N, C-alpha and C positions, 0 to 999 in steps of 0.2 A: 256546654258548646265546645267543640273539639277546635284546639289550636291548630291552625295549619301554617304551613310555610310560605313567607311572601316570598312570591318570585323576584320582585323589585331587590329586596333586602338581600337575595341571594346573587343578584348581578352585583350589587355593591360589595358585597363579603369576599366575591373572587376578585373584584379589582382592588379591594383595600389589601387582600392577603398578598395579592401580586406585587404591590408597591412595596408593602414591608420587607417582602424576600428580597428585592434589588436594593431596597435600602440596608438591608444586613450585608448584602453582597458588596456594597459600596463601602459599607464600614470595615467589612473583614478585610478588602484589599487595601484599604488605607492605613488600617492599625500595621499591617504586615508590612507596606513600603515605609511608612514611619519607622520602623525597627530596623529594616534592611538600610535606611538612610543613615540612622545614626552608628551602623557598624561600618559599612563600607564607605562611607565618607569621612570616617574618623570622628565623627563628631563625641562619641561614647568616650572613646580613649582620652580626647582633647579634655572633656568637661571633667573626667577623673582626676587626669593629671593637674589640671589648673585647681581644682579642690584641694588635692593632697598637698600643693604649695603653701595653702594657706591655713589647712586644717590638719593634725595629725590623729585626733580622735575615729575611730573606723564607725561607730555609730552617727558621728554627725556628717560624715563623709558620705554614708548610705542615706541618710535622711536628705540632704541637701542635693544630692544625685537625684533621688525620687521625685523631689519636688522639682526640680528642673525639668527632667522628663517628662513627668506625668502632668505637669502644669502646662507645658508647650502644648502636648497632645491635647489636653483638655480644650485650652484656645481655639486651637487650629479646627477640632472637631465639633466646636460649639454650633456653628450653623447647620451641620446634620443633624445633630442631637436636638436643636430646636425644631428643625422640620418633622424629624419624626417624632418627636414626644409632645409638640404643641400643634403644630400647622395641621399636620394629617389627620390626627384624631379629631380635631375640630370640623375639617373639610367632611369628614365622613359622619358627622353628628354623634362622635363616640365620647365628646369631651364635654363637661360643662365647666372647666376651670379656667379663670381669668387669668391673663397673662402675668399679673402680679403673683397669684397662689401658685402659677407654675416655678416661676424665679423662687419664690421661697421653699417651695419642696426640693428643688435644685440645691437650694444653699443648706437646708437640713441633710440632705442626703450627704452633700459634700462634708458637712460638719461631723457626720457620724461616720461614714466610709472612710475619709481621707486617713483620720487617726487610727483606725482598726485596722486599716489596709497598711499604713506605715509600719505599725507595730508588728504585724505578721511579717512584713519583709525585712524588719530589723533582726526578729527570731530567724528568719531562713538564713540571712547571712552570718548570723551567730553561728549557727550551726555548721554551715560551710566553713569557717575560721577554725571551730573546735572539735569537729568530729570527722573531717577528713573526707574519705570517701564512703562512709557511712551516714552522711548528712541527710540524704534522701530518706533514709529509714527513720530517722528522727524529726523531720518534718512532717513525714506521713503520719507518724503517732500524734503530733503537736495538732494538725488539720482534724483528725480525729476527736480529740478533746474540745477543740474549740467549736465544731459541729454541734456536739451534745450539748455545750454550753449555752449557744447561741439559740438553740432550738429551745432549750428551757427559759431561757431569759426575754427574748423576743417579744413574747406577747405582753410582757408587763414592763419592759425598759424601751424598747424601739418602737413598736406598732404606735402605742399611745401618742408618739410625738407626730405623727401623720395622719392618725385618724381618732375621733372621740368614741370610745366604748362605753355603752350603757347597759346595763342589764335589761332583760325585756321586762315591761311594766304589765300592769293589769289587763292593758289594751291588748295584748298578746298572749293572753295566760294560756289559752289554748293551745297555741302552738308550742309556748315553752313547755308545757306537760307532756306533749306528743313527743317533742325531742329529747327530754330526759327519759322518757319511757323507752325510746330508741335507744339512747346510750346505754340505760340499765340492762336492756336485752342483749347487747353486745359485750356486756362487762365492762364497759368503759367510765372510768370516774371523771367527772368533769366539773369545773368550779362553778359552773352556770353557762346560761346561753346569754349570748351578749348581742346587741344591734350596733352597728358602726356605721357612720355617714359617708358610704361610698357614694353616693350622689353629688357631693362637691366636688368629685373628680370626673366622675364618667357616669354614661348611661348604662353600662354593663352592669350583669348582676353575678354576683358569687356568695360562696358559703365556705367555710373550713374548720376545721377541727384542728386547733393549734395548740402548740406547748407539749410540755413534757411532765409526767408527775403533777405537783401539785400547781402547775401554770396551766395545765390542760384546759382548754374551754372551747364551746360551741360559738362560734361567731358568723353573723348572717348580715349580708349588705343590706342597707335600707332599700336599695332597689329590688332586690329579693323580695323582702317582705310586702313591699309596695305593689308589685306587678305579678308576684304569683300567687296560687292558691295554696291554701295549708297542705293538700295533698301532694301538691308539687314540690313545695319546700321539703316534706318528709322523705320525699325521694332523693332527692338532690345530698341531704342530710345523711341519709342512710347510705350513700355512696360514699362520703368521707368516712364512716364509722366502719366500713367494709376496708378500709385500708389499716384500721387499727385490729380488727377480727384478724385479718391475714397477717400482721404483724410487719407491714410495709416499712414503717420507718427504721426498725432495727434491720429489715433486710436491705433496705436502700441504702442506710447508712453503711452496711458491713460491704454490700457490693461497691458504693464510692469510695470507701476507704481502700479496696483492693485495687481499684481501677486508677485511684490517685498515687498510690505506692508504686504501681508500675510505671506510670507516667514520670513519676520523680527519678525512678531508677534508668529508664530510657534517656531522660534529660541529663542524668549525671553522667552517663557515657556521651550522650551529644557534646555536653558542654566541656569535657576532656579534650574533645576535637576541635571546637570552637576556640578552645583557649590557645592551642598551638597555631591554628589557622590565622587569627588575630592577633596575635602575641600578648593575651592578657596573662597578667602575673600569676594568676592562679584561679581556680572555680570560684574562689571567694573575691574576686576582683568585681567590684560593682560595674565595672565598663563592661560585662559579660551579660548584665541584665537583659539587654533586647534580644541577645541570642537567647537566653533562657525562656524569655516570654514567647519568642517566635515556636521554641521546641515544644511549649507546654499548649500554646493554641493550635499547632499543627496535629499533636495528640488529640486534643479535644475535638477536632474537625474530624478527625479519622475516625474516632470511635463514638461519635455521637448518633449515628443511627444504631449501634448496639444499645446503648444508654437508653435512645428513645423506643426501640424494641421492648427491651425489658420493662420500661414503663408502662407500655400500653398493653403489656401483659396482667401487669398490677392493676391497672385500671379498670380492664375487661372483668378480672377475678371481683372488683370493688364493685362495678355494674352488676353483676350476678347475684352478691350478696343484697344489693338494694333491691332488686326485683323479688329474691325469694323471701327477704325479712320482711317487706311491705306488703306484698302480693298486689301492688299497686302498678301494674304495667302502663295502664293508660296514662295514669299521672306522670309516669316517668317519662315516656314519651313526650306527653304534652310538655313537661317540663323542658326538655333537651329541644325541642321544636321552639318553645319561646326564647330559650337560650340563645337558638341560632337566628332568630328575628332580632331580638334585643342586643347581642353581642356581636352581631354580625359576624357569625360564625359560619364558615363555609362547610357544606355537609357533605359535599362530593369531591375532595381536592383530587388532583391525579396522585398516582401510587408514588412517583418518585418524591413528591411533596411529602406525602405521609412518613416514607422512608428516613428521609433526610431531616424533617422539622417537627413532625408531630409526637408529644410525649404521651399523647392521649388519643384513643382510636376517634376517626373521624365523626362528627355527629350524625350522619346520615347511618352509620353502621349502628350507633348506640339507639337511634330510633328504632331502627329495625329490629334489633335486639329485641327491645320492648314489645312491639306489635307481635313478634313471635310467640312472647311470653304469655300474652294476653290468649293466643289462640291454641296454644300447647295445653 
């Protein structure tokens, strides 16, 4: 039986997407105003000056400043985070998570993200103190190393903290054999096929090829396994393998490194101007952190359409690989139609929305591509 788009789900998808964009805009504006307030109202310099009177260690000054700056922001922004992360998904039937589990997830994320983020900022300010005008080059190199390490370790150290991953058993033997055969044809060595309990948080479905080297593995949400046919899952996974075939991971890491390096270089120039304008002691003055945050955020906002366009290009290539390698255009179209219904994915967003926000081609385009493949 052919899977068809649910018109009522599409109405919900459009409304859901529209609300999420508005929340993104509110969050973006609030973040900018918060940083501007710290700069123009003198809070940043005052906090740094106060810390300098009681502490002389540069590492501790950076750590305490970031805790105060970031902690205050997190508390003020908590209502928006609660609404966008908990209330809204429940309102549109996309979340299965209890409030208690949502809070636990937030605490886990904080326990993991805060130390890593603080360490990275400490290293950033170490580079600012020790390498002078070349700090941006050292930081770009450090971020490249970090991205490679985290891509390798995340599947075995971080992701299991949030979900339970178990190998597919005999119950899904045929599916496992199909996916491993797909991986073999794509010359991808994987450590196995794993199912994870995606349904404990969401009704949405997904699959991925995660890790690098000896941590590379295929992961499937239980929502995908329970709701999709074997052929549909095969085409979804073939798309993920298409990224490996086209070497998208090293390509995107290289592109991201170039973009990050450029952003840091521009930030280094702007930071010098901000230092003289706000009378910071140097670029390494932690009081200049809100200015640095604003510069990098502005760069990210301006370049996100370019990043998204490149991502959509690579995603299109992966779709082409999925169709050509499986020869299952009908299953591909059915899978992405089902995803549109289940994940409340908007099939025909406005062009400006795609330009600004979409890292993947719209679902409608992907479904039409599969239908054309069937008739070609």
